mmCIF file as gemmi writes it, N, C-alpha and C atoms, coordinates in Angstrom:
data_model
loop_
_atom_site.group_PDB
_atom_site.id
_atom_site.type_symbol
_atom_site.label_atom_id
_atom_site.label_alt_id
_atom_site.label_comp_id
_atom_site.label_asym_id
_atom_site.label_entity_id
_atom_site.label_seq_id
_atom_site.pdbx_PDB_ins_code
_atom_site.Cartn_x
_atom_site.Cartn_y
_atom_site.Cartn_z
_atom_site.occupancy
_atom_site.B_iso_or_equiv
_atom_site.pdbx_formal_charge
_atom_site.auth_seq_id
_atom_site.auth_asym_id
_atom_site.pdbx_PDB_model_num
ATOM 1 N N . MET Axp A 1 ? 5.065 -10.115 30.361 1 0 ? 1 A 1
ATOM 2 C CA . MET Axp A 1 ? 4.57 -8.756 30.338 1 0 ? 1 A 1
ATOM 3 C C . MET Axp A 1 ? 3.052 -8.812 30.414 1 0 ? 1 A 1
ATOM 4 N N . ARG Axp A 2 ? 2.481 -8.027 31.27 1 0 ? 2 A 1
ATOM 5 C CA . ARG Axp A 2 ? 1.035 -7.873 31.364 1 0 ? 2 A 1
ATOM 6 C C . ARG Axp A 2 ? 0.695 -6.459 30.953 1 0 ? 2 A 1
ATOM 7 N N . VAL Axp A 3 ? -0.322 -6.346 30.153 1 0 ? 3 A 1
ATOM 8 C CA . VAL Axp A 3 ? -0.788 -5.046 29.717 1 0 ? 3 A 1
ATOM 9 C C . VAL Axp A 3 ? -2.246 -4.934 30.11 1 0 ? 3 A 1
ATOM 10 N N . ARG Axp A 4 ? -2.599 -3.923 30.857 1 0 ? 4 A 1
ATOM 11 C CA . ARG Axp A 4 ? -3.994 -3.686 31.217 1 0 ? 4 A 1
ATOM 12 C C . ARG Axp A 4 ? -4.522 -2.609 30.297 1 0 ? 4 A 1
ATOM 13 N N . LEU Axp A 5 ? -5.628 -2.912 29.639 1 0 ? 5 A 1
ATOM 14 C CA . LEU Axp A 5 ? -6.213 -1.987 28.685 1 0 ? 5 A 1
ATOM 15 C C . LEU Axp A 5 ? -7.22 -1.081 29.371 1 0 ? 5 A 1
ATOM 16 N N . THR Axp A 6 ? -7.216 0.178 29.017 1 0 ? 6 A 1
ATOM 17 C CA . THR Axp A 6 ? -8.213 1.13 29.514 1 0 ? 6 A 1
ATOM 18 C C . THR Axp A 6 ? -8.749 1.912 28.326 1 0 ? 6 A 1
ATOM 19 N N . CYS Axp A 7 ? -9.922 2.462 28.47 1 0 ? 7 A 1
ATOM 20 C CA . CYS Axp A 7 ? -10.556 3.229 27.395 1 0 ? 7 A 1
ATOM 21 C C . CYS Axp A 7 ? -10.81 4.652 27.85 1 0 ? 7 A 1
ATOM 22 N N . ALA Axp A 8 ? -11.077 5.49 26.862 1 0 ? 8 A 1
ATOM 23 C CA . ALA Axp A 8 ? -11.383 6.886 27.146 1 0 ? 8 A 1
ATOM 24 C C . ALA Axp A 8 ? -12.665 6.992 27.965 1 0 ? 8 A 1
ATOM 25 N N . ARG Axp A 9 ? -12.766 8.054 28.711 1 0 ? 9 A 1
ATOM 26 C CA . ARG Axp A 9 ? -13.925 8.306 29.553 1 0 ? 9 A 1
ATOM 27 C C . ARG Axp A 9 ? -15.201 8.325 28.719 1 0 ? 9 A 1
ATOM 28 N N . GLY Axp A 10 ? -16.253 7.729 29.25 1 0 ? 10 A 1
ATOM 29 C CA . GLY Axp A 10 ? -17.539 7.727 28.575 1 0 ? 10 A 1
ATOM 30 C C . GLY Axp A 10 ? -17.747 6.553 27.635 1 0 ? 10 A 1
ATOM 31 N N . LEU Axp A 11 ? -16.699 5.799 27.368 1 0 ? 11 A 1
ATOM 32 C CA . LEU Axp A 11 ? -16.812 4.638 26.498 1 0 ? 11 A 1
ATOM 33 C C . LEU Axp A 11 ? -16.788 3.372 27.345 1 0 ? 11 A 1
ATOM 34 N N . PRO Axp A 12 ? -17.281 2.276 26.799 1 0 ? 12 A 1
ATOM 35 C CA . PRO Axp A 12 ? -17.188 1.023 27.555 1 0 ? 12 A 1
ATOM 36 C C . PRO Axp A 12 ? -15.73 0.756 27.927 1 0 ? 12 A 1
ATOM 37 N N . THR Axp A 13 ? -15.514 0.198 29.074 1 0 ? 13 A 1
ATOM 38 C CA . THR Axp A 13 ? -14.152 -0.003 29.556 1 0 ? 13 A 1
ATOM 39 C C . THR Axp A 13 ? -13.654 -1.412 29.271 1 0 ? 13 A 1
ATOM 40 N N . LEU Axp A 14 ? -12.392 -1.496 29.029 1 0 ? 14 A 1
ATOM 41 C CA . LEU Axp A 14 ? -11.711 -2.778 28.878 1 0 ? 14 A 1
ATOM 42 C C . LEU Axp A 14 ? -10.757 -2.99 30.047 1 0 ? 14 A 1
ATOM 43 N N . ALA Axp A 15 ? -11.004 -2.317 31.141 1 0 ? 15 A 1
ATOM 44 C CA . ALA Axp A 15 ? -10.081 -2.359 32.276 1 0 ? 15 A 1
ATOM 45 C C . ALA Axp A 15 ? -9.894 -3.771 32.802 1 0 ? 15 A 1
ATOM 46 N N . GLY Axp A 16 ? -10.85 -4.656 32.598 1 0 ? 16 A 1
ATOM 47 C CA . GLY Axp A 16 ? -10.723 -6.015 33.09 1 0 ? 16 A 1
ATOM 48 C C . GLY Axp A 16 ? -10.004 -6.952 32.135 1 0 ? 16 A 1
ATOM 49 N N . VAL Axp A 17 ? -9.499 -6.423 31.031 1 0 ? 17 A 1
ATOM 50 C CA . VAL Axp A 17 ? -8.833 -7.242 30.027 1 0 ? 17 A 1
ATOM 51 C C . VAL Axp A 17 ? -7.326 -7.189 30.245 1 0 ? 17 A 1
ATOM 52 N N . ASP Axp A 18 ? -6.719 -8.355 30.308 1 0 ? 18 A 1
ATOM 53 C CA . ASP Axp A 18 ? -5.265 -8.45 30.4 1 0 ? 18 A 1
ATOM 54 C C . ASP Axp A 18 ? -4.75 -9.101 29.127 1 0 ? 18 A 1
ATOM 55 N N . VAL Axp A 19 ? -3.65 -8.598 28.626 1 0 ? 19 A 1
ATOM 56 C CA . VAL Axp A 19 ? -3.006 -9.183 27.458 1 0 ? 19 A 1
ATOM 57 C C . VAL Axp A 19 ? -1.71 -9.822 27.932 1 0 ? 19 A 1
ATOM 58 N N . HIS Axp A 20 ? -1.549 -11.084 27.593 1 0 ? 20 A 1
ATOM 59 C CA . HIS Axp A 20 ? -0.355 -11.821 28.008 1 0 ? 20 A 1
ATOM 60 C C . HIS Axp A 20 ? 0.47 -12.161 26.767 1 0 ? 20 A 1
ATOM 61 N N . PHE Axp A 21 ? 1.751 -11.859 26.822 1 0 ? 21 A 1
ATOM 62 C CA . PHE Axp A 21 ? 2.65 -12.154 25.724 1 0 ? 21 A 1
ATOM 63 C C . PHE Axp A 21 ? 3.592 -13.288 26.12 1 0 ? 21 A 1
ATOM 64 N N . SER Axp A 22 ? 3.951 -14.098 25.134 1 0 ? 22 A 1
ATOM 65 C CA . SER Axp A 22 ? 4.973 -15.113 25.378 1 0 ? 22 A 1
ATOM 66 C C . SER Axp A 22 ? 6.292 -14.384 25.632 1 0 ? 22 A 1
ATOM 67 N N . PRO Axp A 23 ? 7.222 -15.033 26.305 1 0 ? 23 A 1
ATOM 68 C CA . PRO Axp A 23 ? 8.526 -14.385 26.534 1 0 ? 23 A 1
ATOM 69 C C . PRO Axp A 23 ? 9.198 -13.956 25.227 1 0 ? 23 A 1
ATOM 70 N N . GLU Axp A 24 ? 9.045 -14.758 24.175 1 0 ? 24 A 1
ATOM 71 C CA . GLU Axp A 24 ? 9.654 -14.422 22.891 1 0 ? 24 A 1
ATOM 72 C C . GLU Axp A 24 ? 9.018 -13.161 22.301 1 0 ? 24 A 1
ATOM 73 N N . LYS Axp A 25 ? 7.695 -13.089 22.367 1 0 ? 25 A 1
ATOM 74 C CA . LYS Axp A 25 ? 7 -11.925 21.817 1 0 ? 25 A 1
ATOM 75 C C . LYS Axp A 25 ? 7.323 -10.68 22.634 1 0 ? 25 A 1
ATOM 76 N N . GLU Axp A 26 ? 7.397 -10.837 23.941 1 0 ? 26 A 1
ATOM 77 C CA . GLU Axp A 26 ? 7.753 -9.706 24.793 1 0 ? 26 A 1
ATOM 78 C C . GLU Axp A 26 ? 9.154 -9.205 24.46 1 0 ? 26 A 1
ATOM 79 N N . ALA Axp A 27 ? 10.085 -10.13 24.261 1 0 ? 27 A 1
ATOM 80 C CA . ALA Axp A 27 ? 11.459 -9.736 23.934 1 0 ? 27 A 1
ATOM 81 C C . ALA Axp A 27 ? 11.496 -8.988 22.607 1 0 ? 27 A 1
ATOM 82 N N . ARG Axp A 28 ? 10.764 -9.484 21.612 1 0 ? 28 A 1
ATOM 83 C CA . ARG Axp A 28 ? 10.716 -8.81 20.311 1 0 ? 28 A 1
ATOM 84 C C . ARG Axp A 28 ? 10.109 -7.42 20.443 1 0 ? 28 A 1
ATOM 85 N N . LEU Axp A 29 ? 9.055 -7.308 21.233 1 0 ? 29 A 1
ATOM 86 C CA . LEU Axp A 29 ? 8.404 -6.018 21.446 1 0 ? 29 A 1
ATOM 87 C C . LEU Axp A 29 ? 9.368 -5.041 22.118 1 0 ? 29 A 1
ATOM 88 N N . GLN Axp A 30 ? 10.059 -5.487 23.141 1 0 ? 30 A 1
ATOM 89 C CA . GLN Axp A 30 ? 11.007 -4.625 23.849 1 0 ? 30 A 1
ATOM 90 C C . GLN Axp A 30 ? 12.153 -4.204 22.93 1 0 ? 30 A 1
ATOM 91 N N . GLN Axp A 31 ? 12.667 -5.139 22.118 1 0 ? 31 A 1
ATOM 92 C CA . GLN Axp A 31 ? 13.755 -4.806 21.196 1 0 ? 31 A 1
ATOM 93 C C . GLN Axp A 31 ? 13.307 -3.767 20.169 1 0 ? 31 A 1
ATOM 94 N N . LEU Axp A 32 ? 12.107 -3.951 19.64 1 0 ? 32 A 1
ATOM 95 C CA . LEU Axp A 32 ? 11.588 -2.997 18.662 1 0 ? 32 A 1
ATOM 96 C C . LEU Axp A 32 ? 11.346 -1.639 19.309 1 0 ? 32 A 1
ATOM 97 N N . ALA Axp A 33 ? 10.837 -1.64 20.513 1 0 ? 33 A 1
ATOM 98 C CA . ALA Axp A 33 ? 10.609 -0.382 21.23 1 0 ? 33 A 1
ATOM 99 C C . ALA Axp A 33 ? 11.922 0.37 21.427 1 0 ? 33 A 1
ATOM 100 N N . ILE Axp A 34 ? 12.949 -0.338 21.798 1 0 ? 34 A 1
ATOM 101 C CA . ILE Axp A 34 ? 14.263 0.29 21.989 1 0 ? 34 A 1
ATOM 102 C C . ILE Axp A 34 ? 14.779 0.848 20.667 1 0 ? 34 A 1
ATOM 103 N N . ARG Axp A 35 ? 14.663 0.057 19.606 1 0 ? 35 A 1
ATOM 104 C CA . ARG Axp A 35 ? 15.163 0.489 18.293 1 0 ? 35 A 1
ATOM 105 C C . ARG Axp A 35 ? 14.431 1.71 17.776 1 0 ? 35 A 1
ATOM 106 N N . THR Axp A 36 ? 13.146 1.836 18.1 1 0 ? 36 A 1
ATOM 107 C CA . THR Axp A 36 ? 12.358 2.961 17.591 1 0 ? 36 A 1
ATOM 108 C C . THR Axp A 36 ? 12.281 4.123 18.569 1 0 ? 36 A 1
ATOM 109 N N . GLY Axp A 37 ? 12.799 3.93 19.772 1 0 ? 37 A 1
ATOM 110 C CA . GLY Axp A 37 ? 12.764 4.991 20.768 1 0 ? 37 A 1
ATOM 111 C C . GLY Axp A 37 ? 11.394 5.2 21.383 1 0 ? 37 A 1
ATOM 112 N N . LYS Axp A 38 ? 10.557 4.182 21.325 1 0 ? 38 A 1
ATOM 113 C CA . LYS Axp A 38 ? 9.217 4.269 21.899 1 0 ? 38 A 1
ATOM 114 C C . LYS Axp A 38 ? 9.122 3.298 23.067 1 0 ? 38 A 1
ATOM 115 N N . ASP Axp A 39 ? 8.105 3.496 23.908 1 0 ? 39 A 1
ATOM 116 C CA . ASP Axp A 39 ? 7.911 2.502 24.959 1 0 ? 39 A 1
ATOM 117 C C . ASP Axp A 39 ? 6.963 1.425 24.46 1 0 ? 39 A 1
ATOM 118 N N . ALA Axp A 40 ? 6.942 0.293 25.147 1 0 ? 40 A 1
ATOM 119 C CA . ALA Axp A 40 ? 6.162 -0.862 24.718 1 0 ? 40 A 1
ATOM 120 C C . ALA Axp A 40 ? 4.675 -0.531 24.624 1 0 ? 40 A 1
ATOM 121 N N . ALA Axp A 41 ? 4.152 0.246 25.553 1 0 ? 41 A 1
ATOM 122 C CA . ALA Axp A 41 ? 2.729 0.593 25.528 1 0 ? 41 A 1
ATOM 123 C C . ALA Axp A 41 ? 2.381 1.369 24.262 1 0 ? 41 A 1
ATOM 124 N N . GLN Axp A 42 ? 3.255 2.276 23.866 1 0 ? 42 A 1
ATOM 125 C CA . GLN Axp A 42 ? 3.025 3.045 22.645 1 0 ? 42 A 1
ATOM 126 C C . GLN Axp A 42 ? 3.064 2.124 21.424 1 0 ? 42 A 1
ATOM 127 N N . MET Axp A 43 ? 3.994 1.181 21.413 1 0 ? 43 A 1
ATOM 128 C CA . MET Axp A 43 ? 4.094 0.222 20.315 1 0 ? 43 A 1
ATOM 129 C C . MET Axp A 43 ? 2.806 -0.595 20.203 1 0 ? 43 A 1
ATOM 130 N N . ILE Axp A 44 ? 2.285 -1.03 21.337 1 0 ? 44 A 1
ATOM 131 C CA . ILE Axp A 44 ? 1.064 -1.831 21.346 1 0 ? 44 A 1
ATOM 132 C C . ILE Axp A 44 ? -0.112 -1.006 20.845 1 0 ? 44 A 1
ATOM 133 N N . GLU Axp A 45 ? -0.224 0.225 21.303 1 0 ? 45 A 1
ATOM 134 C CA . GLU Axp A 45 ? -1.326 1.071 20.875 1 0 ? 45 A 1
ATOM 135 C C . GLU Axp A 45 ? -1.28 1.315 19.371 1 0 ? 45 A 1
ATOM 136 N N . GLU Axp A 46 ? -0.09 1.558 18.833 1 0 ? 46 A 1
ATOM 137 C CA . GLU Axp A 46 ? 0.052 1.768 17.397 1 0 ? 46 A 1
ATOM 138 C C . GLU Axp A 46 ? -0.311 0.504 16.621 1 0 ? 46 A 1
ATOM 139 N N . ALA Axp A 47 ? 0.071 -0.651 17.146 1 0 ? 47 A 1
ATOM 140 C CA . ALA Axp A 47 ? -0.259 -1.919 16.481 1 0 ? 47 A 1
ATOM 141 C C . ALA Axp A 47 ? -1.771 -2.142 16.466 1 0 ? 47 A 1
ATOM 142 N N . VAL Axp A 48 ? -2.427 -1.835 17.559 1 0 ? 48 A 1
ATOM 143 C CA . VAL Axp A 48 ? -3.886 -1.976 17.616 1 0 ? 48 A 1
ATOM 144 C C . VAL Axp A 48 ? -4.539 -0.999 16.646 1 0 ? 48 A 1
ATOM 145 N N . ASP Axp A 49 ? -4.025 0.226 16.56 1 0 ? 49 A 1
ATOM 146 C CA . ASP Axp A 49 ? -4.558 1.198 15.599 1 0 ? 49 A 1
ATOM 147 C C . ASP Axp A 49 ? -4.474 0.651 14.167 1 0 ? 49 A 1
ATOM 148 N N . ARG Axp A 50 ? -3.313 0.074 13.809 1 0 ? 50 A 1
ATOM 149 C CA . ARG Axp A 50 ? -3.144 -0.473 12.46 1 0 ? 50 A 1
ATOM 150 C C . ARG Axp A 50 ? -4.11 -1.639 12.223 1 0 ? 50 A 1
ATOM 151 N N . MET Axp A 51 ? -4.27 -2.503 13.215 1 0 ? 51 A 1
ATOM 152 C CA . MET Axp A 51 ? -5.165 -3.64 13.087 1 0 ? 51 A 1
ATOM 153 C C . MET Axp A 51 ? -6.607 -3.18 12.898 1 0 ? 51 A 1
ATOM 154 N N . LEU Axp A 52 ? -7.034 -2.202 13.692 1 0 ? 52 A 1
ATOM 155 C CA . LEU Axp A 52 ? -8.403 -1.703 13.589 1 0 ? 52 A 1
ATOM 156 C C . LEU Axp A 52 ? -8.657 -1.069 12.226 1 0 ? 52 A 1
ATOM 157 N N . GLU Axp A 53 ? -7.701 -0.304 11.72 1 0 ? 53 A 1
ATOM 158 C CA . GLU Axp A 53 ? -7.845 0.314 10.403 1 0 ? 53 A 1
ATOM 159 C C . GLU Axp A 53 ? -7.904 -0.755 9.314 1 0 ? 53 A 1
ATOM 160 N N . TYR Axp A 54 ? -7.027 -1.742 9.399 1 0 ? 54 A 1
ATOM 161 C CA . TYR Axp A 54 ? -7.012 -2.831 8.416 1 0 ? 54 A 1
ATOM 162 C C . TYR Axp A 54 ? -8.343 -3.58 8.44 1 0 ? 54 A 1
ATOM 163 N N . ASP Axp A 55 ? -8.815 -3.934 9.63 1 0 ? 55 A 1
ATOM 164 C CA . ASP Axp A 55 ? -10.074 -4.67 9.743 1 0 ? 55 A 1
ATOM 165 C C . ASP Axp A 55 ? -11.241 -3.858 9.204 1 0 ? 55 A 1
ATOM 166 N N . ALA Axp A 56 ? -11.268 -2.557 9.478 1 0 ? 56 A 1
ATOM 167 C CA . ALA Axp A 56 ? -12.346 -1.707 8.972 1 0 ? 56 A 1
ATOM 168 C C . ALA Axp A 56 ? -12.332 -1.679 7.446 1 0 ? 56 A 1
ATOM 169 N N . GLN Axp A 57 ? -11.149 -1.575 6.847 1 0 ? 57 A 1
ATOM 170 C CA . GLN Axp A 57 ? -11.041 -1.566 5.39 1 0 ? 57 A 1
ATOM 171 C C . GLN Axp A 57 ? -11.454 -2.908 4.801 1 0 ? 57 A 1
ATOM 172 N N . LEU Axp A 58 ? -11.071 -3.987 5.46 1 0 ? 58 A 1
ATOM 173 C CA . LEU Axp A 58 ? -11.431 -5.322 4.985 1 0 ? 58 A 1
ATOM 174 C C . LEU Axp A 58 ? -12.946 -5.519 5.034 1 0 ? 58 A 1
ATOM 175 N N . ILE Axp A 59 ? -13.557 -5.138 6.142 1 0 ? 59 A 1
ATOM 176 C CA . ILE Axp A 59 ? -15.013 -5.274 6.276 1 0 ? 59 A 1
ATOM 177 C C . ILE Axp A 59 ? -15.725 -4.456 5.213 1 0 ? 59 A 1
ATOM 178 N N . GLU Axp A 60 ? -15.249 -3.24 4.973 1 0 ? 60 A 1
ATOM 179 C CA . GLU Axp A 60 ? -15.855 -2.386 3.953 1 0 ? 60 A 1
ATOM 180 C C . GLU Axp A 60 ? -15.733 -3.026 2.57 1 0 ? 60 A 1
ATOM 181 N N . ALA Axp A 61 ? -14.566 -3.574 2.26 1 0 ? 61 A 1
ATOM 182 C CA . ALA Axp A 61 ? -14.357 -4.201 0.956 1 0 ? 61 A 1
ATOM 183 C C . ALA Axp A 61 ? -15.258 -5.426 0.792 1 0 ? 61 A 1
ATOM 184 N N . VAL Axp A 62 ? -15.401 -6.218 1.835 1 0 ? 62 A 1
ATOM 185 C CA . VAL Axp A 62 ? -16.274 -7.394 1.765 1 0 ? 62 A 1
ATOM 186 C C . VAL Axp A 62 ? -17.719 -6.964 1.566 1 0 ? 62 A 1
ATOM 187 N N . GLU Axp A 63 ? -18.148 -5.949 2.3 1 0 ? 63 A 1
ATOM 188 C CA . GLU Axp A 63 ? -19.521 -5.457 2.145 1 0 ? 63 A 1
ATOM 189 C C . GLU Axp A 63 ? -19.762 -4.921 0.729 1 0 ? 63 A 1
ATOM 190 N N . GLU Axp A 64 ? -18.781 -4.217 0.182 1 0 ? 64 A 1
ATOM 191 C CA . GLU Axp A 64 ? -18.906 -3.721 -1.192 1 0 ? 64 A 1
ATOM 192 C C . GLU Axp A 64 ? -18.996 -4.88 -2.173 1 0 ? 64 A 1
ATOM 193 N N . GLY Axp A 65 ? -18.192 -5.903 -1.96 1 0 ? 65 A 1
ATOM 194 C CA . GLY Axp A 65 ? -18.21 -7.074 -2.83 1 0 ? 65 A 1
ATOM 195 C C . GLY Axp A 65 ? -19.534 -7.815 -2.763 1 0 ? 65 A 1
ATOM 196 N N . ARG Axp A 66 ? -20.064 -7.951 -1.574 1 0 ? 66 A 1
ATOM 197 C CA . ARG Axp A 66 ? -21.352 -8.628 -1.423 1 0 ? 66 A 1
ATOM 198 C C . ARG Axp A 66 ? -22.471 -7.828 -2.083 1 0 ? 66 A 1
ATOM 199 N N . ALA Axp A 67 ? -22.427 -6.512 -1.949 1 0 ? 67 A 1
ATOM 200 C CA . ALA Axp A 67 ? -23.438 -5.662 -2.586 1 0 ? 67 A 1
ATOM 201 C C . ALA Axp A 67 ? -23.333 -5.784 -4.107 1 0 ? 67 A 1
ATOM 202 N N . ALA Axp A 68 ? -22.127 -5.796 -4.633 1 0 ? 68 A 1
ATOM 203 C CA . ALA Axp A 68 ? -21.934 -5.953 -6.079 1 0 ? 68 A 1
ATOM 204 C C . ALA Axp A 68 ? -22.462 -7.306 -6.538 1 0 ? 68 A 1
ATOM 205 N N . ALA Axp A 69 ? -22.219 -8.347 -5.764 1 0 ? 69 A 1
ATOM 206 C CA . ALA Axp A 69 ? -22.713 -9.681 -6.125 1 0 ? 69 A 1
ATOM 207 C C . ALA Axp A 69 ? -24.237 -9.704 -6.14 1 0 ? 69 A 1
ATOM 208 N N . ARG Axp A 70 ? -24.868 -9.044 -5.182 1 0 ? 70 A 1
ATOM 209 C CA . ARG Axp A 70 ? -26.336 -8.991 -5.158 1 0 ? 70 A 1
ATOM 210 C C . ARG Axp A 70 ? -26.885 -8.27 -6.393 1 0 ? 70 A 1
ATOM 211 N N . ARG Axp A 71 ? -26.099 -7.317 -6.905 1 0 ? 71 A 1
ATOM 212 C CA . ARG Axp A 71 ? -26.521 -6.59 -8.113 1 0 ? 71 A 1
ATOM 213 C C . ARG Axp A 71 ? -26.18 -7.378 -9.383 1 0 ? 71 A 1
ATOM 214 N N . GLY Axp A 72 ? -25.525 -8.517 -9.212 1 0 ? 72 A 1
ATOM 215 C CA . GLY Axp A 72 ? -25.152 -9.339 -10.36 1 0 ? 72 A 1
ATOM 216 C C . GLY Axp A 72 ? -23.84 -8.938 -10.99 1 0 ? 72 A 1
ATOM 217 N N . GLU Axp A 73 ? -23.078 -8.088 -10.32 1 0 ? 73 A 1
ATOM 218 C CA . GLU Axp A 73 ? -21.787 -7.618 -10.834 1 0 ? 73 A 1
ATOM 219 C C . GLU Axp A 73 ? -20.688 -8.558 -10.357 1 0 ? 73 A 1
ATOM 220 N N . LEU Axp A 74 ? -20.574 -9.686 -11.035 1 0 ? 74 A 1
ATOM 221 C CA . LEU Axp A 74 ? -19.599 -10.703 -10.634 1 0 ? 74 A 1
ATOM 222 C C . LEU Axp A 74 ? -18.384 -10.663 -11.551 1 0 ? 74 A 1
ATOM 223 N N . ARG Axp A 75 ? -17.251 -11.127 -11.035 1 0 ? 75 A 1
ATOM 224 C CA . ARG Axp A 75 ? -16.016 -11.157 -11.813 1 0 ? 75 A 1
ATOM 225 C C . ARG Axp A 75 ? -15.647 -12.614 -12.09 1 0 ? 75 A 1
ATOM 226 N N . GLU Axp A 76 ? -14.991 -12.823 -13.208 1 0 ? 76 A 1
ATOM 227 C CA . GLU Axp A 76 ? -14.506 -14.154 -13.556 1 0 ? 76 A 1
ATOM 228 C C . GLU Axp A 76 ? -13.347 -14.538 -12.63 1 0 ? 76 A 1
ATOM 229 N N . HIS Axp A 77 ? -13.206 -15.82 -12.398 1 0 ? 77 A 1
ATOM 230 C CA . HIS Axp A 77 ? -12.164 -16.333 -11.499 1 0 ? 77 A 1
ATOM 231 C C . HIS Axp A 77 ? -10.778 -15.844 -11.906 1 0 ? 77 A 1
ATOM 232 N N . ASP Axp A 78 ? -10.454 -15.93 -13.19 1 0 ? 78 A 1
ATOM 233 C CA . ASP Axp A 78 ? -9.125 -15.518 -13.658 1 0 ? 78 A 1
ATOM 234 C C . ASP Axp A 78 ? -8.857 -14.046 -13.358 1 0 ? 78 A 1
ATOM 235 N N . GLU Axp A 79 ? -9.869 -13.206 -13.492 1 0 ? 79 A 1
ATOM 236 C CA . GLU Axp A 79 ? -9.714 -11.784 -13.198 1 0 ? 79 A 1
ATOM 237 C C . GLU Axp A 79 ? -9.45 -11.558 -11.717 1 0 ? 79 A 1
ATOM 238 N N . VAL Axp A 80 ? -10.15 -12.298 -10.876 1 0 ? 80 A 1
ATOM 239 C CA . VAL Axp A 80 ? -9.944 -12.176 -9.429 1 0 ? 80 A 1
ATOM 240 C C . VAL Axp A 80 ? -8.53 -12.601 -9.059 1 0 ? 80 A 1
ATOM 241 N N . VAL Axp A 81 ? -8.073 -13.73 -9.606 1 0 ? 81 A 1
ATOM 242 C CA . VAL Axp A 81 ? -6.72 -14.216 -9.319 1 0 ? 81 A 1
ATOM 243 C C . VAL Axp A 81 ? -5.692 -13.193 -9.776 1 0 ? 81 A 1
ATOM 244 N N . GLU Axp A 82 ? -5.88 -12.633 -10.961 1 0 ? 82 A 1
ATOM 245 C CA . GLU Axp A 82 ? -4.944 -11.627 -11.486 1 0 ? 82 A 1
ATOM 246 C C . GLU Axp A 82 ? -4.881 -10.403 -10.571 1 0 ? 82 A 1
ATOM 247 N N . ARG Axp A 83 ? -6.03 -9.947 -10.094 1 0 ? 83 A 1
ATOM 248 C CA . ARG Axp A 83 ? -6.071 -8.77 -9.216 1 0 ? 83 A 1
ATOM 249 C C . ARG Axp A 83 ? -5.375 -9.066 -7.887 1 0 ? 83 A 1
ATOM 250 N N . ILE Axp A 84 ? -5.607 -10.254 -7.346 1 0 ? 84 A 1
ATOM 251 C CA . ILE Axp A 84 ? -4.979 -10.631 -6.07 1 0 ? 84 A 1
ATOM 252 C C . ILE Axp A 84 ? -3.461 -10.701 -6.245 1 0 ? 84 A 1
ATOM 253 N N . GLU Axp A 85 ? -3.008 -11.322 -7.327 1 0 ? 85 A 1
ATOM 254 C CA . GLU Axp A 85 ? -1.568 -11.422 -7.567 1 0 ? 85 A 1
ATOM 255 C C . GLU Axp A 85 ? -0.944 -10.045 -7.722 1 0 ? 85 A 1
ATOM 256 N N . LYS Axp A 86 ? -1.639 -9.148 -8.381 1 0 ? 86 A 1
ATOM 257 C CA . LYS Axp A 86 ? -1.134 -7.77 -8.546 1 0 ? 86 A 1
ATOM 258 C C . LYS Axp A 86 ? -0.981 -7.084 -7.192 1 0 ? 86 A 1
ATOM 259 N N . ILE Axp A 87 ? -1.973 -7.273 -6.326 1 0 ? 87 A 1
ATOM 260 C CA . ILE Axp A 87 ? -1.898 -6.687 -4.973 1 0 ? 87 A 1
ATOM 261 C C . ILE Axp A 87 ? -0.73 -7.268 -4.205 1 0 ? 87 A 1
ATOM 262 N N . LEU Axp A 88 ? -0.538 -8.576 -4.306 1 0 ? 88 A 1
ATOM 263 C CA . LEU Axp A 88 ? 0.533 -9.227 -3.55 1 0 ? 88 A 1
ATOM 264 C C . LEU Axp A 88 ? 1.911 -8.813 -4.06 1 0 ? 88 A 1
ATOM 265 N N . ARG Axp A 89 ? 2.023 -8.491 -5.335 1 0 ? 89 A 1
ATOM 266 C CA . ARG Axp A 89 ? 3.312 -8.047 -5.895 1 0 ? 89 A 1
ATOM 267 C C . ARG Axp A 89 ? 3.651 -6.615 -5.491 1 0 ? 89 A 1
ATOM 268 N N . ALA Axp A 90 ? 2.638 -5.833 -5.16 1 0 ? 90 A 1
ATOM 269 C CA . ALA Axp A 90 ? 2.848 -4.416 -4.831 1 0 ? 90 A 1
ATOM 270 C C . ALA Axp A 90 ? 3.542 -4.225 -3.519 1 0 ? 90 A 1
């Protein structure tokens, strides 16, 4: 499967970018698209939306953490591990 990416008018274009999927990944994508009643392009766009949102939240959290560290607001290792484990259990 080849997917050609395009962008909205007025924005930099990704028209020259091709995304290549392995046959296994393409099959999984097609199966999921069928199960959800969506086409593969819509599935890909939704996946990119989720990735972009996740990355934006991660970058924001890292920046907040770095700012807190510069202010001397550091956490003990055990507290960090406990918070991470709590997130992973959720």
